[in-house]
N, CA, C, O and the ligand as a Tripos MOL2 file, in Angstrom:
@<TRIPOS>MOLECULE
protein
  257   255    65     0     0
PROTEIN
NO_CHARGES

@<TRIPOS>ATOM
      1 N           0.8340   -1.1420   -0.0200 N.3       1 MET1
      2 CA         -0.0450   -0.0180   -0.0430 C.3       1 MET1
      3 C           0.8930    1.2890    0.0000 C.2       1 MET1
      4 O           1.6880    1.4960    0.9160 O.2       1 MET1
      5 N           0.7310    2.0370   -0.9590 N.am      2 PRO2
      6 CA          1.4530    3.2250   -1.1310 C.3       2 PRO2
      7 C           1.2470    4.3320    0.0500 C.2       2 PRO2
      8 O           0.1310    4.4770    0.5490 O.2       2 PRO2
      9 N           2.2270    5.0120    0.4260 N.am      3 PRO3
     10 CA          1.9890    6.0060    1.4390 C.3       3 PRO3
     11 C           1.0910    7.2000    0.9490 C.2       3 PRO3
     12 O           1.3860    7.8620   -0.0460 O.2       3 PRO3
     13 N           0.0380    7.4180    1.6740 N.am      4 SER4
     14 CA         -0.8750    8.5200    1.2460 C.3       4 SER4
     15 C          -0.2090    9.7890    1.3670 C.2       4 SER4
     16 O           0.3890   10.0640    2.4080 O.2       4 SER4
     17 N          -0.2620   10.6510    0.3200 N.am      5 PRO5
     18 CA          0.2540   11.9670    0.3250 C.3       5 PRO5
     19 C          -0.2280   12.7760    1.5420 C.2       5 PRO5
     20 O          -1.4060   12.6700    1.8850 O.2       5 PRO5
     21 N           0.5160   13.4840    2.1320 N.am      6 LYS6
     22 CA          0.1830   14.2800    3.3140 C.3       6 LYS6
     23 C          -0.7440   15.4800    2.7580 C.2       6 LYS6
     24 O          -0.2930   16.2140    1.8790 O.2       6 LYS6
     25 N          -2.0000   15.6690    3.2590 N.am      7 LYS7
     26 CA         -2.7420   16.6670    2.8570 C.3       7 LYS7
     27 C          -2.4260   17.9240    3.6910 C.2       7 LYS7
     28 O          -2.5440   17.8990    4.9160 O.2       7 LYS7
     29 N          -2.0170   19.0440    3.0140 N.am      8 LYS8
     30 CA         -1.7800   20.2420    3.6460 C.3       8 LYS8
     31 C          -2.9130   20.9600    3.9890 C.2       8 LYS8
     32 O          -3.7000   21.3050    3.1080 O.2       8 LYS8
     33 N          -3.1230   21.2640    5.2990 N.am      9 LYS9
     34 CA         -4.3410   21.9260    5.5710 C.3       9 LYS9
     35 C          -4.2500   23.4130    5.4280 C.2       9 LYS9
     36 O          -4.2930   24.1210    6.4340 O.2       9 LYS9
     37 N          -4.1290   23.9190    4.2410 N.am     10 THR10
     38 CA         -4.2250   25.3460    3.9910 C.3      10 THR10
     39 C          -5.3080   25.5580    3.0800 C.2      10 THR10
     40 O          -6.1810   24.7060    2.9150 O.2      10 THR10
     41 N          -5.2890   26.7850    2.4120 N.am     11 THR11
     42 CA         -6.3390   27.2150    1.7230 C.3      11 THR11
     43 C          -6.5150   26.2680    0.3850 C.2      11 THR11
     44 O          -5.5180   26.0740   -0.3100 O.2      11 THR11
     45 N          -7.5980   25.7620    0.0730 N.am     12 ASP12
     46 CA         -7.7790   24.8630   -1.0830 C.3      12 ASP12
     47 C          -7.8060   25.6300   -2.3800 C.2      12 ASP12
     48 O          -8.6030   26.5500   -2.5620 O.2      12 ASP12
     49 N          -7.0050   25.2750   -3.1970 N.am     13 SER13
     50 CA         -6.8300   25.9700   -4.5190 C.3      13 SER13
     51 C          -8.1960   26.0610   -5.3730 C.2      13 SER13
     52 O          -8.4170   26.9280   -6.2180 O.2      13 SER13
     53 N          -9.0310   25.0730   -5.0290 N.am     14 ARG14
     54 CA        -10.2760   24.9280   -5.7600 C.3      14 ARG14
     55 C         -11.2440   26.1630   -5.3220 C.2      14 ARG14
     56 O         -12.0380   26.6980   -6.0960 O.2      14 ARG14
     57 N         -11.0600   26.5180   -4.0070 N.am     15 ASP15
     58 CA        -11.9540   27.4750   -3.4710 C.3      15 ASP15
     59 C         -11.1160   28.7320   -3.4780 C.2      15 ASP15
     60 O         -10.2440   28.9520   -2.6380 O.2      15 ASP15
     61 N         -11.4490   29.6020   -4.5410 N.am     16 LYS16
     62 CA        -10.6420   30.7200   -4.7030 C.3      16 LYS16
     63 C         -11.3510   31.9190   -4.3470 C.2      16 LYS16
     64 O         -10.7450   32.9870   -4.2590 O.2      16 LYS16
     65 N         -12.7100   31.8190   -4.1150 N.am     17 THR17
     66 CA        -13.5820   33.0060   -3.6590 C.3      17 THR17
     67 C         -13.3670   33.3830   -2.2920 C.2      17 THR17
     68 O         -13.3020   32.5380   -1.3990 O.2      17 THR17
     69 N         -13.2460   34.7150   -2.0720 N.am     18 LEU18
     70 CA        -12.9530   35.2220   -0.7410 C.3      18 LEU18
     71 C         -13.8860   34.6700    0.2620 C.2      18 LEU18
     72 O         -13.4620   34.3710    1.3790 O.2      18 LEU18
     73 N         -15.1320   34.5130   -0.0580 N.am     19 CYS19
     74 CA        -16.2010   34.0080    0.6690 C.3      19 CYS19
     75 C         -15.7660   32.6480    1.3530 C.2      19 CYS19
     76 O         -15.8590   32.4060    2.5560 O.2      19 CYS19
     77 N         -15.3010   31.8490    0.4270 N.am     20 LYS20
     78 CA        -14.8500   30.5040    0.7320 C.3      20 LYS20
     79 C         -13.6150   30.5140    1.5790 C.2      20 LYS20
     80 O         -13.5510   29.8550    2.6170 O.2      20 LYS20
     81 N         -12.5610   31.3140    1.1060 N.am     21 LEU21
     82 CA        -11.2870   31.2650    1.7550 C.3      21 LEU21
     83 C         -11.4510   31.8760    3.1640 C.2      21 LEU21
     84 O         -10.6940   31.4540    4.0380 O.2      21 LEU21
     85 N         -12.3760   32.8440    3.4850 N.am     22 VAL22
     86 CA        -12.6510   33.2410    4.7010 C.3      22 VAL22
     87 C         -13.1930   32.2350    5.6010 C.2      22 VAL22
     88 O         -12.7300   32.0620    6.7280 O.2      22 VAL22
     89 N         -14.1810   31.5600    5.1170 N.am     23 LYS23
     90 CA        -14.8350   30.5400    5.5990 C.3      23 LYS23
     91 C         -13.8750   29.3910    6.0940 C.2      23 LYS23
     92 O         -14.0550   28.7930    7.1550 O.2      23 LYS23
     93 N         -12.8280   29.1370    5.2120 N.am     24 ASN24
     94 CA        -11.8560   28.1560    5.4260 C.3      24 ASN24
     95 C         -10.7300   28.6610    6.4660 C.2      24 ASN24
     96 O          -9.8160   27.9480    6.8780 O.2      24 ASN24
     97 N         -10.9190   29.8320    6.7760 N.am     25 GLY25
     98 CA         -9.8800   30.3670    7.8880 C.3      25 GLY25
     99 C          -8.7280   30.9610    7.4430 C.2      25 GLY25
    100 O          -7.6980   30.9130    8.1150 O.2      25 GLY25
    101 N          -8.7990   31.6200    6.1840 N.am     26 ILE26
    102 CA         -7.5460   32.2690    5.7610 C.3      26 ILE26
    103 C          -7.2560   33.5060    6.5550 C.2      26 ILE26
    104 O          -6.0890   33.8610    6.7190 O.2      26 ILE26
    105 N          -8.2680   34.1830    7.0590 N.am     27 LEU27
    106 CA         -7.9190   35.2720    7.9420 C.3      27 LEU27
    107 C          -7.2300   34.9210    9.1480 C.2      27 LEU27
    108 O          -6.4250   35.7100    9.6420 O.2      27 LEU27
    109 N          -7.4880   33.7390    9.6970 N.am     28 ARG28
    110 CA         -6.8400   33.3600   10.8170 C.3      28 ARG28
    111 C          -5.4140   32.6620   10.6400 C.2      28 ARG28
    112 O          -4.4820   32.8000   11.4320 O.2      28 ARG28
    113 N          -5.3900   31.8800    9.4570 N.am     29 GLU29
    114 CA         -4.2290   31.1720    9.0190 C.3      29 GLU29
    115 C          -3.2840   31.8100    8.2740 C.2      29 GLU29
    116 O          -2.0840   31.6880    8.5160 O.2      29 GLU29
    117 N          -3.7850   32.5870    7.2480 N.am     30 GLU30
    118 CA         -2.8070   33.2620    6.3760 C.3      30 GLU30
    119 C          -3.2620   34.7010    6.1850 C.2      30 GLU30
    120 O          -3.5910   35.0160    5.0410 O.2      30 GLU30
    121 N          -3.3260   35.6370    7.1670 N.am     31 PRO31
    122 CA         -3.7600   36.9290    6.9770 C.3      31 PRO31
    123 C          -3.1030   37.7510    5.8910 C.2      31 PRO31
    124 O          -3.7060   38.5660    5.1920 O.2      31 PRO31
    125 N          -1.7790   37.4580    5.8090 N.am     32 GLU32
    126 CA         -0.9400   38.0860    4.8220 C.3      32 GLU32
    127 C          -1.3390   37.7130    3.4310 C.2      32 GLU32
    128 O          -1.3020   38.5770    2.5540 O.2      32 GLU32
    129 N          -1.7290   36.4510    3.1530 N.am     33 ALA33
    130 CA         -2.3450   36.1050    1.8480 C.3      33 ALA33
    131 C          -3.5230   36.7760    1.5020 C.2      33 ALA33
    132 O          -3.8010   37.1200    0.3530 O.2      33 ALA33
    133 N          -4.3060   36.9870    2.6260 N.am     34 TYR34
    134 CA         -5.6600   37.6360    2.3640 C.3      34 TYR34
    135 C          -5.6080   38.9930    2.0110 C.2      34 TYR34
    136 O          -6.3370   39.4790    1.1460 O.2      34 TYR34
    137 N          -4.6280   39.7290    2.7620 N.am     35 ARG35
    138 CA         -4.3730   41.0420    2.6350 C.3      35 ARG35
    139 C          -3.9790   41.3250    1.0070 C.2      35 ARG35
    140 O          -4.4260   42.2640    0.3480 O.2      35 ARG35
    141 N          -3.1300   40.3960    0.5670 N.am     36 LYS36
    142 CA         -2.6330   40.6420   -0.8480 C.3      36 LYS36
    143 C          -3.8380   40.5610   -1.7800 C.2      36 LYS36
    144 O          -3.8970   41.2410   -2.8050 O.2      36 LYS36
    145 N          -4.7450   39.7610   -1.4260 N.am     37 LEU37
    146 CA         -5.9250   39.5770   -2.3670 C.3      37 LEU37
    147 C          -6.8770   40.7520   -2.4880 C.2      37 LEU37
    148 O          -7.6040   40.9490   -3.4610 O.2      37 LEU37
    149 N          -6.8000   41.5350   -1.3730 N.am     38 ILE38
    150 CA         -7.8210   42.6690   -1.3360 C.3      38 ILE38
    151 C          -7.0400   44.0590   -1.3850 C.2      38 ILE38
    152 O          -7.6850   45.1040   -1.3100 O.2      38 ILE38
    153 N          -5.7080   44.0720   -1.5060 N.am     39 THR39
    154 CA         -5.0220   45.2110   -1.6760 C.3      39 THR39
    155 C          -5.3630   45.8760   -3.1120 C.2      39 THR39
    156 O          -5.4590   45.1980   -4.1360 O.2      39 THR39
    157 N          -5.5190   47.1550   -3.0750 N.am     40 SER40
    158 CA         -5.9510   47.9050   -4.3140 C.3      40 SER40
    159 C          -6.8720   46.9080   -5.1570 C.2      40 SER40
    160 O          -6.4590   46.2710   -6.1260 O.2      40 SER40
    161 N          -8.0440   46.8630   -4.7090 N.am     41 PRO41
    162 CA         -9.1020   46.0190   -5.3340 C.3      41 PRO41
    163 C          -9.5650   46.5650   -6.7550 C.2      41 PRO41
    164 O          -9.6270   47.7830   -6.9200 O.2      41 PRO41
    165 N          -9.8490   45.8050   -7.6470 N.am     42 GLY42
    166 CA        -10.3460   46.2750   -8.9520 C.3      42 GLY42
    167 C         -11.7170   45.6400   -9.1090 C.2      42 GLY42
    168 O         -12.3550   45.9580  -10.1130 O.2      42 GLY42
    169 N         -12.2390   44.8040   -8.2670 N.am     43 TYR43
    170 CA        -13.5050   44.2130   -8.4140 C.3      43 TYR43
    171 C         -14.3160   44.1240   -7.2150 C.2      43 TYR43
    172 O         -13.7730   43.9490   -6.1240 O.2      43 TYR43
    173 N         -15.6110   44.2330   -7.3360 N.am     44 LEU44
    174 CA        -16.5700   44.2240   -6.1600 C.3      44 LEU44
    175 C         -17.4670   43.1090   -6.3690 C.2      44 LEU44
    176 O         -18.0500   42.9000   -7.4330 O.2      44 LEU44
    177 N         -17.5680   42.3460   -5.2550 N.am     45 CYS45
    178 CA        -18.7740   41.1620   -5.4770 C.3      45 CYS45
    179 C         -20.0360   41.7110   -5.2330 C.2      45 CYS45
    180 O         -20.3340   42.3020   -4.1960 O.2      45 CYS45
    181 N         -20.7880   41.5150   -6.1990 N.am     46 SER46
    182 CA        -22.3080   42.3260   -6.0330 C.3      46 SER46
    183 C         -23.1850   41.3490   -5.1810 C.2      46 SER46
    184 O         -24.3450   41.6700   -4.9200 O.2      46 SER46
    185 N         -22.6900   40.2340   -4.7670 N.am     47 LYS47
    186 CA        -23.4680   39.2840   -3.9820 C.3      47 LYS47
    187 C         -23.0960   39.5470   -2.4730 C.2      47 LYS47
    188 O         -23.9630   39.8340   -1.6470 O.2      47 LYS47
    189 N         -21.8320   39.4400   -2.1760 N.am     48 CYS48
    190 CA        -21.5300   39.5620   -0.7430 C.3      48 CYS48
    191 C         -20.7750   40.9320   -0.3020 C.2      48 CYS48
    192 O         -20.4960   41.2110    0.8640 O.2      48 CYS48
    193 N         -20.4920   41.7390   -1.4420 N.am     49 GLY49
    194 CA        -19.9790   42.9650   -0.9420 C.3      49 GLY49
    195 C         -18.5400   43.0720   -0.8080 C.2      49 GLY49
    196 O         -18.0390   44.1330   -0.4340 O.2      49 GLY49
    197 N         -17.8030   42.0090   -1.0960 N.am     50 ARG50
    198 CA        -16.3790   41.9530   -0.7860 C.3      50 ARG50
    199 C         -15.7730   42.5530   -2.1020 C.2      50 ARG50
    200 O         -16.3430   42.6470   -3.1880 O.2      50 ARG50
    201 N         -14.3630   42.9790   -1.7450 N.am     51 VAL51
    202 CA        -13.5650   43.5340   -2.9550 C.3      51 VAL51
    203 C         -12.3260   42.6750   -3.0490 C.2      51 VAL51
    204 O         -11.7890   42.1160   -2.0920 O.2      51 VAL51
    205 N         -11.9190   42.6320   -4.3530 N.am     52 ALA52
    206 CA        -10.6380   41.8760   -4.4690 C.3      52 ALA52
    207 C          -9.8910   42.4140   -5.7900 C.2      52 ALA52
    208 O         -10.5070   43.0720   -6.6290 O.2      52 ALA52
    209 N          -8.7140   42.1400   -5.9050 N.am     53 GLN53
    210 CA         -7.7370   42.5670   -6.8830 C.3      53 GLN53
    211 C          -8.2670   41.7300   -8.1550 C.2      53 GLN53
    212 O          -8.3650   42.2710   -9.2560 O.2      53 GLN53
    213 N          -8.5390   40.6320   -7.9790 N.am     54 ASP54
    214 CA         -8.7320   39.5800   -9.0500 C.3      54 ASP54
    215 C         -10.2300   39.1220   -9.0380 C.2      54 ASP54
    216 O         -10.7540   38.7750   -7.9790 O.2      54 ASP54
    217 N         -10.8510   39.1240  -10.1160 N.am     55 ARG55
    218 CA        -12.3190   38.6660  -10.2300 C.3      55 ARG55
    219 C         -12.4260   37.2620   -9.8790 C.2      55 ARG55
    220 O         -13.4840   36.8170   -9.4350 O.2      55 ARG55
    221 N         -11.4010   36.5340  -10.0490 N.am     56 GLU56
    222 CA        -11.4250   35.1580   -9.8120 C.3      56 GLU56
    223 C         -11.6930   34.8260   -8.3750 C.2      56 GLU56
    224 O         -12.0570   33.6940   -8.0570 O.2      56 GLU56
    225 N         -11.5160   35.8130   -7.4740 N.am     57 ASN57
    226 CA        -11.6580   35.5400   -6.0560 C.3      57 ASN57
    227 C         -13.0500   36.0980   -5.5310 C.2      57 ASN57
    228 O         -13.2790   36.1630   -4.3230 O.2      57 ASN57
    229 N         -13.8980   36.4680   -6.4180 N.am     58 LEU58
    230 CA        -15.2780   36.9120   -6.0850 C.3      58 LEU58
    231 C         -16.1830   36.0110   -6.8040 C.2      58 LEU58
    232 O         -15.9180   35.5480   -7.9130 O.2      58 LEU58
    233 N         -17.3990   35.7420   -6.0640 N.am     59 CYS59
    234 CA        -18.4780   34.8610   -6.6160 C.3      59 CYS59
    235 C         -19.2860   35.5480   -7.6710 C.2      59 CYS59
    236 O         -19.8170   34.9220   -8.5880 O.2      59 CYS59
    237 N         -19.3770   36.9350   -7.5170 N.am     60 LYS60
    238 CA        -20.1360   37.6160   -8.5570 C.3      60 LYS60
    239 C         -19.4300   38.9870   -8.7140 C.2      60 LYS60
    240 O         -19.8320   40.0180   -8.1760 O.2      60 LYS60
    241 N         -18.3740   38.8960   -9.4790 N.am     61 ALA61
    242 CA        -17.4240   40.0810   -9.6040 C.3      61 ALA61
    243 C         -18.0920   41.1290  -10.5270 C.2      61 ALA61
    244 O         -18.7810   40.8200  -11.4990 O.2      61 ALA61
    245 N         -17.8220   42.4100  -10.1310 N.am     62 GLU62
    246 CA        -18.2280   43.4400  -10.9980 C.3      62 GLU62
    247 C         -17.0570   44.5290  -10.9030 C.2      62 GLU62
    248 O         -16.6010   44.9130   -9.8260 O.2      62 GLU62
    249 N         -16.6260   44.9790  -12.1480 N.am     63 ALA63
    250 CA        -15.5940   45.9340  -12.0810 C.3      63 ALA63
    251 C         -15.8630   47.1330  -11.2490 C.2      63 ALA63
    252 O         -16.9650   47.6760  -11.3350 O.2      63 ALA63
    253 N         -14.9980   47.5680  -10.4940 N.am     64 LEU64
    254 CA        -15.1490   48.9050   -9.6080 C.3      64 LEU64
    255 C         -15.1290   50.0770  -10.5260 C.2      64 LEU64
    256 O         -15.2310   51.2170  -10.0730 O.2      64 LEU64
    257 ZN        -18.9770   37.0950   -2.9890 Zn       65 ZN65
@<TRIPOS>BOND
     1     1     2 1
     2     2     3 1
     3     3     4 2
     4     3     5 am
     5     5     6 1
     6     6     7 1
     7     7     8 2
     8     7     9 am
     9     9    10 1
    10    10    11 1
    11    11    12 2
    12    11    13 am
    13    13    14 1
    14    14    15 1
    15    15    16 2
    16    15    17 am
    17    17    18 1
    18    18    19 1
    19    19    20 2
    20    19    21 am
    21    21    22 1
    22    22    23 1
    23    23    24 2
    24    23    25 am
    25    25    26 1
    26    26    27 1
    27    27    28 2
    28    27    29 am
    29    29    30 1
    30    30    31 1
    31    31    32 2
    32    31    33 am
    33    33    34 1
    34    34    35 1
    35    35    36 2
    36    35    37 am
    37    37    38 1
    38    38    39 1
    39    39    40 2
    40    39    41 am
    41    41    42 1
    42    42    43 1
    43    43    44 2
    44    43    45 am
    45    45    46 1
    46    46    47 1
    47    47    48 2
    48    47    49 am
    49    49    50 1
    50    50    51 1
    51    51    52 2
    52    51    53 am
    53    53    54 1
    54    54    55 1
    55    55    56 2
    56    55    57 am
    57    57    58 1
    58    58    59 1
    59    59    60 2
    60    59    61 am
    61    61    62 1
    62    62    63 1
    63    63    64 2
    64    63    65 am
    65    65    66 1
    66    66    67 1
    67    67    68 2
    68    67    69 am
    69    69    70 1
    70    70    71 1
    71    71    72 2
    72    71    73 am
    73    73    74 1
    74    74    75 1
    75    75    76 2
    76    75    77 am
    77    77    78 1
    78    78    79 1
    79    79    80 2
    80    79    81 am
    81    81    82 1
    82    82    83 1
    83    83    84 2
    84    83    85 am
    85    85    86 1
    86    86    87 1
    87    87    88 2
    88    87    89 am
    89    89    90 1
    90    90    91 1
    91    91    92 2
    92    91    93 am
    93    93    94 1
    94    94    95 1
    95    95    96 2
    96    95    97 am
    97    97    98 1
    98    98    99 1
    99    99   100 2
   100    99   101 am
   101   101   102 1
   102   102   103 1
   103   103   104 2
   104   103   105 am
   105   105   106 1
   106   106   107 1
   107   107   108 2
   108   107   109 am
   109   109   110 1
   110   110   111 1
   111   111   112 2
   112   111   113 am
   113   113   114 1
   114   114   115 1
   115   115   116 2
   116   115   117 am
   117   117   118 1
   118   118   119 1
   119   119   120 2
   120   119   121 am
   121   121   122 1
   122   122   123 1
   123   123   124 2
   124   123   125 am
   125   125   126 1
   126   126   127 1
   127   127   128 2
   128   127   129 am
   129   129   130 1
   130   130   131 1
   131   131   132 2
   132   131   133 am
   133   133   134 1
   134   134   135 1
   135   135   136 2
   136   135   137 am
   137   137   138 1
   138   138   139 1
   139   139   140 2
   140   139   141 am
   141   141   142 1
   142   142   143 1
   143   143   144 2
   144   143   145 am
   145   145   146 1
   146   146   147 1
   147   147   148 2
   148   147   149 am
   149   149   150 1
   150   150   151 1
   151   151   152 2
   152   151   153 am
   153   153   154 1
   154   154   155 1
   155   155   156 2
   156   155   157 am
   157   157   158 1
   158   158   159 1
   159   159   160 2
   160   159   161 am
   161   161   162 1
   162   162   163 1
   163   163   164 2
   164   163   165 am
   165   165   166 1
   166   166   167 1
   167   167   168 2
   168   167   169 am
   169   169   170 1
   170   170   171 1
   171   171   172 2
   172   171   173 am
   173   173   174 1
   174   174   175 1
   175   175   176 2
   176   175   177 am
   177   177   178 1
   178   178   179 1
   179   179   180 2
   180   179   181 am
   181   181   182 1
   182   182   183 1
   183   183   184 2
   184   183   185 am
   185   185   186 1
   186   186   187 1
   187   187   188 2
   188   187   189 am
   189   189   190 1
   190   190   191 1
   191   191   192 2
   192   191   193 am
   193   193   194 1
   194   194   195 1
   195   195   196 2
   196   195   197 am
   197   197   198 1
   198   198   199 1
   199   199   200 2
   200   199   201 am
   201   201   202 1
   202   202   203 1
   203   203   204 2
   204   203   205 am
   205   205   206 1
   206   206   207 1
   207   207   208 2
   208   207   209 am
   209   209   210 1
   210   210   211 1
   211   211   212 2
   212   211   213 am
   213   213   214 1
   214   214   215 1
   215   215   216 2
   216   215   217 am
   217   217   218 1
   218   218   219 1
   219   219   220 2
   220   219   221 am
   221   221   222 1
   222   222   223 1
   223   223   224 2
   224   223   225 am
   225   225   226 1
   226   226   227 1
   227   227   228 2
   228   227   229 am
   229   229   230 1
   230   230   231 1
   231   231   232 2
   232   231   233 am
   233   233   234 1
   234   234   235 1
   235   235   236 2
   236   235   237 am
   237   237   238 1
   238   238   239 1
   239   239   240 2
   240   239   241 am
   241   241   242 1
   242   242   243 1
   243   243   244 2
   244   243   245 am
   245   245   246 1
   246   246   247 1
   247   247   248 2
   248   247   249 am
   249   249   250 1
   250   250   251 1
   251   251   252 2
   252   251   253 am
   253   253   254 1
   254   254   255 1
   255   255   256 2
@<TRIPOS>SUBSTRUCTURE
     1 MET1         2 RESIDUE 1 A MET
     2 PRO2         6 RESIDUE 1 A PRO
     3 PRO3        10 RESIDUE 1 A PRO
     4 SER4        14 RESIDUE 1 A SER
     5 PRO5        18 RESIDUE 1 A PRO
     6 LYS6        22 RESIDUE 1 A LYS
     7 LYS7        26 RESIDUE 1 A LYS
     8 LYS8        30 RESIDUE 1 A LYS
     9 LYS9        34 RESIDUE 1 A LYS
    10 THR10       38 RESIDUE 1 A THR
    11 THR11       42 RESIDUE 1 A THR
    12 ASP12       46 RESIDUE 1 A ASP
    13 SER13       50 RESIDUE 1 A SER
    14 ARG14       54 RESIDUE 1 A ARG
    15 ASP15       58 RESIDUE 1 A ASP
    16 LYS16       62 RESIDUE 1 A LYS
    17 THR17       66 RESIDUE 1 A THR
    18 LEU18       70 RESIDUE 1 A LEU
    19 CYS19       74 RESIDUE 1 A CYS
    20 LYS20       78 RESIDUE 1 A LYS
    21 LEU21       82 RESIDUE 1 A LEU
    22 VAL22       86 RESIDUE 1 A VAL
    23 LYS23       90 RESIDUE 1 A LYS
    24 ASN24       94 RESIDUE 1 A ASN
    25 GLY25       98 RESIDUE 1 A GLY
    26 ILE26      102 RESIDUE 1 A ILE
    27 LEU27      106 RESIDUE 1 A LEU
    28 ARG28      110 RESIDUE 1 A ARG
    29 GLU29      114 RESIDUE 1 A GLU
    30 GLU30      118 RESIDUE 1 A GLU
    31 PRO31      122 RESIDUE 1 A PRO
    32 GLU32      126 RESIDUE 1 A GLU
    33 ALA33      130 RESIDUE 1 A ALA
    34 TYR34      134 RESIDUE 1 A TYR
    35 ARG35      138 RESIDUE 1 A ARG
    36 LYS36      142 RESIDUE 1 A LYS
    37 LEU37      146 RESIDUE 1 A LEU
    38 ILE38      150 RESIDUE 1 A ILE
    39 THR39      154 RESIDUE 1 A THR
    40 SER40      158 RESIDUE 1 A SER
    41 PRO41      162 RESIDUE 1 A PRO
    42 GLY42      166 RESIDUE 1 A GLY
    43 TYR43      170 RESIDUE 1 A TYR
    44 LEU44      174 RESIDUE 1 A LEU
    45 CYS45      178 RESIDUE 1 A CYS
    46 SER46      182 RESIDUE 1 A SER
    47 LYS47      186 RESIDUE 1 A LYS
    48 CYS48      190 RESIDUE 1 A CYS
    49 GLY49      194 RESIDUE 1 A GLY
    50 ARG50      198 RESIDUE 1 A ARG
    51 VAL51      202 RESIDUE 1 A VAL
    52 ALA52      206 RESIDUE 1 A ALA
    53 GLN53      210 RESIDUE 1 A GLN
    54 ASP54      214 RESIDUE 1 A ASP
    55 ARG55      218 RESIDUE 1 A ARG
    56 GLU56      222 RESIDUE 1 A GLU
    57 ASN57      226 RESIDUE 1 A ASN
    58 LEU58      230 RESIDUE 1 A LEU
    59 CYS59      234 RESIDUE 1 A CYS
    60 LYS60      238 RESIDUE 1 A LYS
    61 ALA61      242 RESIDUE 1 A ALA
    62 GLU62      246 RESIDUE 1 A GLU
    63 ALA63      250 RESIDUE 1 A ALA
    64 LEU64      254 RESIDUE 1 A LEU
    65 ZN65       257 GROUP 0 **** ****
């Protein structure tokens, strides 16, 4: 039986939206990474009101 790869318990790359990242504890575990995502934002999420640099990080991005 092959050794199972160790799962790193950090932010899942599948969940890129800020809503999910925050839910997954990015603010607690990687506050710096979160800061980078929201510094000088270019997009606003019209669903939850968050802002981000990259539209990929929002569930319903709209250009600011
Ligand atoms: Zn959102």
